[in-house]
Structures are given as C-alpha cells and as structure tokens.
KEKE-3310 file (N, C-alpha, C; in steps of 0.2 Angstrom, whole numbers, plus 5000, padded with zeros to 4 digits):
npx = (4332:4315:4305:4294:4277:4274:4285:4283:4271:4264:4267:4255:4245:4248:4240:4243:4236:4235:4228:4226:4227:4228:4242:4253:4267:4272:4266:4271:4285:4285:4278:4286:4298:4294:4290:4303:4311:4305:4306:4297:4286:4272:4256:4248:4247:4237:4233:4222:4212:4206:4207:4216:4228:4232:4239:4252:4268:4268:4258:4263:4271:4276:4264:4256:4239:4227:4213:4199:4188:4175:4180:4188:4194:4189:4180:4188:4197:4187:4183:4195:4195:4184:4189:4199:4208:4205:4210:4218:4225:4229:4226:4234:4235:4243:4247:4249:4261:4269:4284:4289:4299:4310:4307:4293:4281:4285:4286:4273:4266:4272:4267:4253:4252:4258:4249:4234:4223:4224:4218:4220:4234:4247:4261:4277:4279:4293:4296:4286:4279:4267:4263:4272:4282:4283:4292:4305:4305:4318:4323:4315:4317:4331:4330:4322:4331:4342:4339:4339:4337:4334:4323:4314:4302:4291:4278:4262:4247:4229:4229:4224:4222:4233:4231:4241:4249:4244:4237:4226:4216:4209:4198:4193:4188:4177:4161:4163:4166:4175:4168:4159:4153:4162:4169:4180:4196:4194:4194:4199:4195:4202:4202:4189:4186:4194:4189:4176:4179:4185:4173:4169:4177:4194:4211:4219:4234:4250:4265:4283:4291:4288:4292:4292:4291:4282:4279:4271:4266:4261:4254:4238:4231:4216:4206:4208:4196:4187:4193:4194:4180:4178:4186:4178:4165:4166:4172:4161:4150:4155:4155:4141:4140:4146:4160:4169:4174:4166:4176:4187:4183:4181:4195:4201:4194:4197:4211:4214:4206:4213:4226:4223:4217:4229:4238:4231:4234:4248:4250:4257:4266:4263:4251:4234:4228:4219:4209:4205:4201:4189:4182:4181:4172:4161:4157:4154:4143:4134:4132:4126:4114:4109:4112:4120:4131:4143:4147:4144:4155:4161:4155:4158:4164:4178:4181:4183:4192:4201)
npy = (5053:5054:5046:5032:5030:5017:5016:5024:5021:5014:4998:4985:4983:4969:4956:4942:4926:4912:4897:4886:4871:4863:4862:4870:4871:4869:4880:4891:4890:4892:4904:4913:4912:4917:4930:4935:4934:4939:4949:4959:4965:4960:4969:4964:4949:4936:4923:4910:4901:4888:4888:4900:4894:4886:4894:4895:4901:4910:4919:4929:4937:4952:4961:4951:4944:4936:4926:4918:4904:4893:4876:4870:4871:4879:4887:4893:4901:4909:4916:4923:4931:4939:4947:4955:4970:4987:4994:4983:4976:4964:4947:4934:4916:4904:4887:4881:4873:4877:4884:4898:4906:4920:4930:4929:4936:4948:4946:4942:4954:4963:4956:4958:4972:4974:4968:4971:4963:4952:4940:4929:4921:4910:4901:4893:4877:4870:4858:4846:4837:4830:4818:4810:4805:4817:4833:4840:4855:4861:4855:4859:4873:4873:4867:4878:4888:4884:4880:4879:4893:4894:4892:4886:4893:4906:4909:4901:4899:4897:4893:4884:4890:4884:4877:4878:4888:4903:4918:4932:4945:4957:4966:4959:4947:4952:4948:4935:4919:4905:4889:4882:4870:4861:4853:4851:4846:4852:4847:4850:4863:4874:4874:4875:4888:4896:4893:4898:4911:4914:4914:4926:4934:4938:4934:4919:4913:4904:4908:4907:4915:4915:4905:4890:4878:4864:4856:4845:4840:4828:4827:4831:4829:4825:4810:4795:4788:4799:4808:4800:4799:4812:4813:4808:4813:4827:4831:4828:4835:4848:4847:4848:4861:4868:4871:4862:4852:4838:4829:4833:4829:4816:4812:4816:4808:4795:4795:4796:4785:4774:4775:4773:4760:4753:4756:4750:4737:4736:4747:4764:4769:4781:4785:4783:4772:4761:4766:4777:4771:4764:4776:4781:4771:4772:4785:4783:4775:4784:4793:4786:4783:4795:4805:4819:4826:4835:4839:4828:4821:4825:4818:4805:4790:4782:4764:4755:4746:4751)
npz = (4691:4693:4706:4703:4702:4708:4716:4727:4733:4747:4754:4756:4771:4782:4790:4800:4802:4813:4816:4829:4840:4854:4853:4860:4861:4848:4841:4848:4844:4830:4828:4835:4828:4815:4818:4821:4810:4798:4784:4781:4792:4800:4802:4813:4822:4823:4834:4834:4844:4855:4869:4879:4884:4873:4865:4870:4873:4864:4866:4874:4866:4858:4849:4846:4845:4854:4850:4855:4854:4847:4843:4828:4812:4801:4809:4818:4809:4804:4815:4818:4806:4808:4819:4813:4814:4809:4793:4788:4774:4768:4772:4779:4780:4790:4794:4810:4811:4801:4793:4788:4775:4777:4768:4765:4768:4763:4750:4747:4750:4740:4728:4729:4728:4716:4707:4704:4701:4708:4720:4728:4735:4735:4742:4738:4744:4750:4756:4763:4775:4778:4774:4780:4794:4800:4803:4813:4822:4821:4810:4800:4800:4796:4783:4777:4778:4771:4758:4740:4731:4717:4705:4691:4687:4689:4693:4695:4687:4684:4702:4716:4732:4745:4761:4771:4769:4764:4756:4756:4748:4757:4754:4744:4750:4758:4764:4764:4771:4778:4776:4788:4789:4785:4795:4810:4805:4793:4780:4764:4765:4761:4747:4744:4749:4741:4728:4730:4731:4719:4711:4712:4705:4699:4702:4706:4712:4712:4719:4717:4724:4737:4751:4760:4774:4778:4792:4796:4808:4819:4831:4839:4827:4817:4821:4812:4807:4807:4798:4787:4783:4780:4769:4759:4760:4760:4747:4739:4744:4741:4727:4725:4730:4720:4721:4717:4703:4694:4689:4697:4710:4708:4706:4718:4728:4723:4724:4738:4743:4737:4742:4756:4755:4751:4761:4772:4772:4776:4787:4789:4803:4808:4802:4802:4793:4792:4800:4792:4781:4786:4788:4775:4770:4778:4774:4760:4762:4768:4758:4748:4755:4754:4763:4765:4774:4779:4792:4800:4803:4814:4824:4824:4831:4834:4833:4849:4849:4840)
capx = (4326:4310:4302:4288:4271:4275:4291:4281:4266:4266:4265:4249:4246:4246:4238:4244:4232:4237:4223:4229:4223:4232:4249:4256:4275:4273:4264:4276:4291:4284:4276:4292:4303:4290:4291:4310:4315:4302:4308:4291:4283:4264:4253:4246:4247:4231:4232:4215:4213:4200:4208:4222:4234:4234:4244:4258:4272:4266:4253:4267:4275:4273:4260:4251:4233:4224:4206:4197:4181:4174:4185:4187:4198:4185:4177:4194:4199:4182:4184:4200:4193:4179:4193:4204:4208:4204:4216:4221:4223:4230:4226:4238:4234:4248:4246:4254:4267:4272:4289:4290:4305:4310:4304:4287:4277:4287:4284:4266:4264:4274:4263:4247:4253:4259:4244:4228:4217:4226:4214:4223:4241:4250:4268:4280:4281:4299:4296:4279:4279:4261:4262:4278:4282:4283:4298:4305:4306:4325:4324:4311:4321:4337:4327:4320:4337:4348:4336:4341:4332:4333:4318:4313:4296:4290:4271:4257:4240:4226:4231:4220:4226:4235:4229:4246:4252:4240:4235:4220:4215:4203:4193:4190:4184:4171:4158:4164:4169:4176:4162:4159:4150:4168:4171:4187:4202:4191:4197:4198:4192:4206:4200:4182:4186:4197:4184:4171:4182:4186:4167:4168:4182:4200:4216:4222:4241:4255:4271:4289:4295:4286:4293:4292:4291:4276:4282:4267:4266:4255:4250:4232:4227:4210:4206:4207:4189:4184:4196:4192:4174:4178:4189:4173:4159:4167:4172:4154:4147:4158:4152:4135:4140:4149:4167:4174:4171:4166:4183:4191:4180:4183:4202:4202:4192:4201:4218:4214:4204:4218:4231:4220:4217:4236:4240:4228:4238:4254:4250:4263:4265:4261:4245:4229:4225:4213:4203:4203:4197:4183:4178:4179:4167:4155:4155:4151:4136:4129:4131:4121:4108:4106:4114:4127:4131:4150:4147:4143:4162:4163:4151:4160:4168:4182:4180:4187:4198:4206)
capy = (5051:5054:5040:5031:5029:5011:5017:5028:5018:5010:4991:4984:4981:4962:4952:4934:4922:4905:4893:4880:4867:4858:4862:4876:4871:4870:4887:4895:4890:4895:4911:4916:4912:4921:4937:4936:4934:4941:4956:4963:4964:4960:4974:4961:4942:4933:4916:4909:4895:4887:4891:4904:4890:4883:4898:4894:4907:4915:4924:4934:4940:4959:4961:4945:4945:4929:4925:4911:4902:4886:4872:4868:4875:4884:4892:4897:4906:4914:4920:4928:4936:4944:4951:4959:4977:4991:4995:4977:4975:4957:4942:4928:4911:4899:4882:4882:4870:4880:4888:4903:4909:4927:4935:4926:4941:4954:4943:4943:4961:4965:4954:4961:4978:4975:4964:4973:4958:4946:4940:4924:4920:4904:4901:4887:4872:4866:4852:4845:4830:4829:4811:4807:4805:4824:4836:4844:4863:4863:4852:4864:4879:4871:4867:4884:4893:4882:4878:4882:4897:4894:4888:4887:4896:4912:4908:4896:4902:4898:4888:4884:4891:4878:4880:4879:4895:4906:4925:4934:4952:4958:4969:4953:4943:4955:4944:4928:4915:4898:4885:4879:4863:4857:4853:4848:4849:4856:4844:4854:4870:4879:4873:4878:4895:4898:4892:4903:4918:4914:4915:4934:4937:4939:4929:4914:4912:4902:4911:4904:4919:4914:4898:4888:4871:4861:4851:4839:4838:4823:4828:4835:4828:4822:4803:4792:4787:4805:4811:4796:4801:4819:4812:4806:4817:4834:4833:4827:4841:4853:4846:4850:4868:4871:4873:4857:4849:4831:4826:4835:4825:4809:4811:4817:4802:4789:4795:4794:4778:4770:4776:4770:4753:4750:4756:4746:4730:4737:4754:4767:4769:4788:4787:4778:4770:4757:4771:4781:4767:4764:4782:4781:4766:4775:4791:4781:4773:4789:4796:4781:4784:4802:4809:4822:4830:4834:4840:4822:4818:4827:4814:4798:4788:4776:4758:4755:4742:4754)
capz = (4689:4699:4708:4699:4707:4712:4721:4733:4736:4753:4754:4760:4778:4782:4796:4799:4806:4814:4820:4833:4845:4859:4851:4862:4859:4841:4839:4851:4840:4823:4829:4837:4822:4810:4820:4822:4804:4792:4782:4781:4798:4800:4807:4818:4821:4827:4836:4835:4848:4859:4876:4879:4885:4867:4861:4873:4875:4858:4869:4877:4861:4856:4842:4845:4848:4855:4849:4857:4851:4846:4839:4821:4808:4798:4814:4821:4804:4804:4821:4816:4801:4812:4823:4810:4815:4803:4790:4785:4767:4766:4777:4778:4785:4790:4799:4816:4810:4794:4794:4782:4774:4779:4763:4763:4769:4759:4743:4746:4750:4734:4723:4729:4726:4709:4703:4707:4701:4712:4726:4732:4734:4738:4741:4736:4749:4748:4760:4766:4778:4780:4773:4783:4801:4803:4804:4819:4821:4819:4803:4796:4799:4792:4776:4774:4777:4766:4752:4734:4729:4710:4702:4684:4686:4694:4696:4692:4687:4691:4707:4722:4738:4749:4767:4776:4768:4759:4758:4752:4748:4762:4751:4739:4754:4760:4769:4763:4776:4777:4777:4795:4789:4784:4803:4813:4802:4788:4774:4758:4766:4757:4740:4744:4750:4735:4723:4731:4730:4712:4708:4713:4700:4702:4700:4711:4709:4716:4718:4719:4728:4745:4752:4767:4775:4782:4796:4796:4815:4820:4837:4838:4821:4818:4821:4806:4805:4805:4792:4781:4782:4777:4762:4754:4760:4759:4740:4736:4746:4737:4720:4725:4730:4714:4722:4714:4697:4694:4688:4703:4715:4707:4707:4725:4731:4721:4727:4745:4744:4735:4747:4762:4754:4751:4768:4777:4773:4780:4789:4792:4810:4809:4799:4804:4787:4793:4802:4787:4776:4789:4787:4768:4768:4781:4770:4754:4764:4769:4752:4745:4758:4753:4768:4763:4780:4781:4799:4804:4804:4821:4829:4823:4836:4831:4838:4855:4848:4835)
cpx = (4321:4307:4296:4283:4272:4280:4288:4275:4268:4264:4259:4250:4244:4245:4239:4239:4234:4232:4227:4225:4227:4239:4253:4264:4276:4272:4269:4282:4290:4282:4283:4297:4300:4292:4298:4313:4311:4304:4303:4287:4275:4262:4250:4246:4242:4232:4225:4215:4206:4201:4215:4228:4236:4239:4251:4262:4271:4262:4257:4271:4272:4270:4256:4245:4230:4216:4204:4189:4180:4179:4183:4190:4194:4182:4183:4196:4194:4182:4189:4199:4188:4183:4198:4203:4207:4210:4220:4220:4224:4230:4230:4237:4240:4246:4251:4260:4270:4278:4290:4297:4305:4307:4297:4282:4278:4285:4277:4263:4266:4269:4256:4247:4254:4254:4237:4222:4219:4222:4217:4230:4243:4257:4270:4282:4287:4299:4289:4279:4273:4259:4267:4277:4282:4291:4299:4306:4313:4326:4321:4315:4327:4335:4326:4327:4343:4345:4339:4336:4331:4328:4317:4306:4295:4283:4267:4250:4235:4229:4227:4224:4227:4235:4235:4249:4248:4238:4229:4219:4209:4197:4189:4186:4177:4167:4159:4168:4170:4169:4162:4156:4156:4171:4178:4192:4200:4193:4194:4195:4195:4203:4193:4182:4189:4192:4178:4173:4183:4179:4166:4173:4189:4205:4218:4229:4245:4262:4277:4293:4294:4287:4293:4291:4285:4278:4278:4267:4260:4251:4244:4228:4220:4210:4205:4200:4186:4186:4194:4185:4174:4181:4184:4167:4160:4168:4165:4150:4149:4156:4145:4135:4143:4156:4172:4170:4170:4172:4188:4189:4182:4191:4204:4200:4196:4208:4218:4211:4209:4224:4229:4220:4224:4239:4237:4231:4244:4254:4256:4261:4262:4254:4240:4225:4219:4207:4201:4199:4190:4179:4176:4172:4160:4153:4152:4143:4131:4128:4125:4114:4105:4108:4121:4128:4139:4151:4147:4150:4164:4160:4154:4165:4171:4180:4185:4193:4203:4212)
cpy = (5051:5048:5038:5030:5022:5011:5020:5025:5013:5003:4990:4982:4973:4960:4945:4931:4915:4902:4887:4877:4862:4857:4868:4876:4872:4877:4892:4896:4894:4902:4915:4917:4917:4928:4939:4938:4937:4948:4961:4961:4964:4966:4971:4953:4939:4925:4914:4902:4894:4889:4894:4900:4887:4887:4898:4901:4912:4920:4930:4938:4947:4958:4955:4946:4938:4930:4918:4910:4895:4882:4870:4873:4881:4889:4896:4902:4911:4919:4926:4933:4941:4949:4955:4966:4981:4992:4989:4976:4968:4953:4936:4922:4906:4894:4883:4878:4871:4885:4892:4906:4917:4932:4933:4932:4947:4952:4944:4950:4964:4963:4957:4968:4979:4972:4966:4968:4952:4946:4934:4922:4914:4903:4894:4883:4868:4859:4851:4837:4828:4821:4807:4807:4812:4826:4840:4851:4864:4860:4857:4870:4878:4871:4873:4888:4891:4880:4882:4886:4898:4890:4890:4891:4901:4911:4903:4899:4898:4892:4889:4885:4885:4880:4881:4885:4898:4913:4927:4942:4953:4961:4964:4948:4945:4950:4937:4925:4908:4894:4881:4872:4858:4857:4850:4851:4853:4853:4848:4861:4875:4880:4876:4885:4898:4898:4897:4910:4919:4916:4923:4937:4938:4933:4925:4912:4909:4905:4907:4908:4919:4907:4896:4880:4869:4855:4845:4836:4833:4824:4833:4834:4824:4814:4800:4791:4794:4808:4807:4798:4808:4818:4811:4811:4824:4835:4833:4833:4847:4853:4849:4858:4871:4873:4867:4854:4841:4827:4827:4830:4818:4807:4811:4811:4796:4789:4793:4787:4773:4770:4772:4762:4750:4750:4752:4739:4731:4745:4757:4769:4776:4790:4781:4776:4766:4761:4775:4777:4766:4770:4783:4777:4769:4781:4788:4778:4778:4793:4792:4782:4791:4807:4812:4828:4830:4835:4833:4819:4819:4822:4807:4796:4782:4770:4758:4751:4745:4757)
cpz = (4695:4700:4705:4705:4711:4717:4727:4736:4742:4752:4758:4767:4779:4790:4795:4804:4807:4819:4823:4838:4848:4856:4853:4860:4852:4839:4842:4846:4833:4823:4831:4832:4817:4812:4820:4815:4798:4791:4782:4787:4797:4804:4813:4817:4826:4828:4838:4838:4852:4866:4875:4880:4878:4863:4864:4874:4869:4861:4872:4872:4859:4849:4841:4849:4848:4854:4851:4855:4850:4842:4832:4817:4804:4803:4817:4816:4804:4810:4821:4811:4804:4817:4820:4812:4809:4800:4787:4778:4765:4772:4775:4783:4784:4795:4804:4815:4803:4796:4788:4782:4775:4774:4761:4763:4764:4752:4742:4746:4743:4728:4723:4727:4719:4704:4706:4706:4705:4719:4731:4730:4738:4737:4739:4743:4747:4751:4764:4769:4781:4779:4776:4790:4804:4804:4810:4817:4818:4812:4798:4795:4795:4785:4773:4773:4773:4759:4746:4732:4721:4708:4695:4682:4691:4697:4692:4692:4682:4696:4714:4728:4742:4757:4772:4775:4762:4761:4753:4753:4752:4758:4746:4744:4756:4765:4768:4769:4775:4779:4783:4795:4788:4791:4804:4809:4795:4781:4768:4759:4762:4750:4739:4745:4744:4729:4724:4730:4722:4708:4708:4708:4703:4701:4707:4708:4714:4714:4721:4724:4736:4746:4759:4767:4780:4786:4797:4803:4816:4826:4836:4831:4822:4817:4814:4803:4803:4799:4786:4779:4778:4770:4757:4754:4758:4751:4737:4738:4742:4730:4720:4726:4724:4715:4720:4708:4698:4694:4694:4709:4714:4708:4714:4729:4730:4724:4734:4746:4742:4740:4754:4761:4754:4758:4773:4778:4777:4782:4791:4799:4812:4806:4800:4797:4787:4796:4797:4782:4779:4788:4780:4767:4772:4777:4764:4756:4765:4763:4748:4748:4757:4758:4767:4768:4782:4789:4804:4806:4812:4826:4828:4828:4834:4836:4843:4854:4843:4839)
residu = (UNK:UNK:UNK:UNK:UNK:UNK:UNK:UNK:UNK:UNK:UNK:UNK:UNK:UNK:UNK:UNK:UNK:UNK:UNK:UNK:UNK:UNK:UNK:UNK:UNK:UNK:UNK:UNK:UNK:UNK:UNK:UNK:UNK:UNK:UNK:UNK:UNK:UNK:UNK:UNK:UNK:UNK:UNK:UNK:UNK:UNK:UNK:UNK:UNK:UNK:UNK:UNK:UNK:UNK:UNK:UNK:UNK:UNK:UNK:UNK:UNK:UNK:UNK:UNK:UNK:UNK:UNK:UNK:UNK:UNK:UNK:UNK:UNK:UNK:UNK:UNK:UNK:UNK:UNK:UNK:UNK:UNK:UNK:UNK:UNK:UNK:UNK:UNK:UNK:UNK:UNK:UNK:UNK:UNK:UNK:UNK:UNK:UNK:UNK:UNK:UNK:UNK:UNK:UNK:UNK:UNK:UNK:UNK:UNK:UNK:UNK:UNK:UNK:UNK:UNK:UNK:UNK:UNK:UNK:UNK:UNK:UNK:UNK:UNK:UNK:UNK:UNK:UNK:UNK:UNK:UNK:UNK:UNK:UNK:UNK:UNK:UNK:UNK:UNK:UNK:UNK:UNK:UNK:UNK:UNK:UNK:UNK:UNK:UNK:UNK:UNK:UNK:UNK:UNK:UNK:UNK:UNK:UNK:UNK:UNK:UNK:UNK:UNK:UNK:UNK:UNK:UNK:UNK:UNK:UNK:UNK:UNK:UNK:UNK:UNK:UNK:UNK:UNK:UNK:UNK:UNK:UNK:UNK:UNK:UNK:UNK:UNK:UNK:UNK:UNK:UNK:UNK:UNK:UNK:UNK:UNK:UNK:UNK:UNK:UNK:UNK:UNK:UNK:UNK:UNK:UNK:UNK:UNK:UNK:UNK:UNK:UNK:UNK:UNK:UNK:UNK:UNK:UNK:UNK:UNK:UNK:UNK:UNK:UNK:UNK:UNK:UNK:UNK:UNK:UNK:UNK:UNK:UNK:UNK:UNK:UNK:UNK:UNK:UNK:UNK:UNK:UNK:UNK:UNK:UNK:UNK:UNK:UNK:UNK:UNK:UNK:UNK:UNK:UNK:UNK:UNK:UNK:UNK:UNK:UNK:UNK:UNK:UNK:UNK:UNK:UNK:UNK:UNK:UNK:UNK:UNK:UNK:UNK:UNK:UNK:UNK:UNK:UNK:UNK:UNK:UNK:UNK:UNK:UNK:UNK:UNK:UNK:UNK:UNK:UNK:UNK:UNK:UNK:UNK:UNK:UNK:UNK:UNK:UNK:UNK:UNK:UNK:UNK:UNK:UNK:UNK)
# end
C-alpha cells in the first residue's frame, strides 16, 4: 500500500521556551532531562532569564539558546517569542520546574499536524505540588517514569492552556504577546493568552497523550502580599479585557480568598497565607477606589514584621 499524505508529511518544527529566575540548579536538571529523554527533539530550546547565570549548567548544553532581558514571566516569554528562529511551527512553554514525559513533544507535534484547527495544546499534569511543599527532581522523574498511562479520556475541549506545560501554533500567535501588565509571576497569564488567542479562532485542547509533573519548587516564588494582590486585581483586569467572564472571575477570587482566610488561621509552612490575605485586601481596596493596575503588584512591599 502506498503511504498516505499524513505518512510522508514531516512533523512540525518545535521550539521549547523555559523562563527562569534565580533557580539555576532547577532549570539545569529539567532542561538536561528534557533533552536527554524526548523522543521528538526540539529544533531549539530557549532559556529566557534575567542574567546568564540564571540558566546554570543548561547554558552549556548543545542546542540551548540563552535570552536575557527584564524580569517577569510575561516579559521573559515575550523575549523568547521575539527570539524564535525562522522555520519554527510550534512553540512550547514549560515552567522551569516541570518534568515532561519522554513523548510530550512527540505527542504535541502529532496533534498539531493531525488537527489543522488546533492553536493551543495542553498536556496532562499527573502530579502538581504547587500547593504542597514541592517535589524533588528525583521524585518528579520517578512519578513521570512509573505513572500508569491508562486514562479514560483522550482529550478535553475547550480547555484553557495551563502555563507549566502548553504549546501553540506559531502562525496563530502572529503578533500576539503575553500581557506584560500581568507582572512578576504573571498570575493567570496563561488563561489571558489562551483567551486572546481563542478570539482569533481555532481550538484549545487538553490532551492526555502528553504528560508530566509540576514540581512546585518554592524558591524564587513571588512574595505572598504581591501574589495575593494579583489574585484579586488580575482577574478583574481580565474581565475588563474580555479574557475572563464574570462567573470565572467570581469563582477564581472566591476560591483563593477562601483558601487564604482558612490558611491564615494555621498557615502551611510553605505558603504565606497571611501575606496573600493582606494582598487580597489591598487589591479589593484598590478596585473599590477605581485603581485597576495589575502592575502595581511589583511595587508592594510586605511589612518588615512579616
């Protein structure tokens, strides 16, 4: 039987982007593992950081490009988008503490080739310790390599991309960029970018075929007061932009406020719940004053006693 058109079409070229700040050991481990195990090798891997030393030993690896610029997740991702070499079809964003299964890039490449209307791709996070104390690199690798691969579903649609592991069709992105007013950790920047992309048309899908573990490393995280402020102001700002609905905003703020109120009584040692609650209250005050400036989070200074 003669090969079909799908059999002979080359898979799309992939660029991987990892933004990092002050976590050279973490990004060195995850980048080294990614390049070692992926069955589909990226055409390039960009580590976007503020200073070259942020990339650690990853800077010495073949195929790794270092891009430096201003701090902030949105700014660092945009700097990488502007530095993409010609011929890249798919851009993948991983957090520096995300450990991807060996078939992640291969699954993404195949999905984008098979589904011409697909513009955003998100994988299945089999463990996410962002709300826990954080997983070690060895623990994350073990979880990825020993996880049961049987799931009862193949994809979910529509599904907003999740920032720790997401991919986009470069031709669909065009001149779109992450909103740099969502400063620092960029709270909800993934949802904002995905919703902006959806307005242009195309499908946003979560696939079970691409899997990984989000370690939830706590070093380098945003101070509680600043994050708490973003938890309130960013969703309301996005409501005004049209990238979140009223019900989505209400649910998002309520969940975070409830968690911070409950945690403030007996905080987890690895989460600054009281700082987040102070930031929530400051955010509400600013919204009531008519001050809707998500970039203000960067200027907030936690009390010295905190």
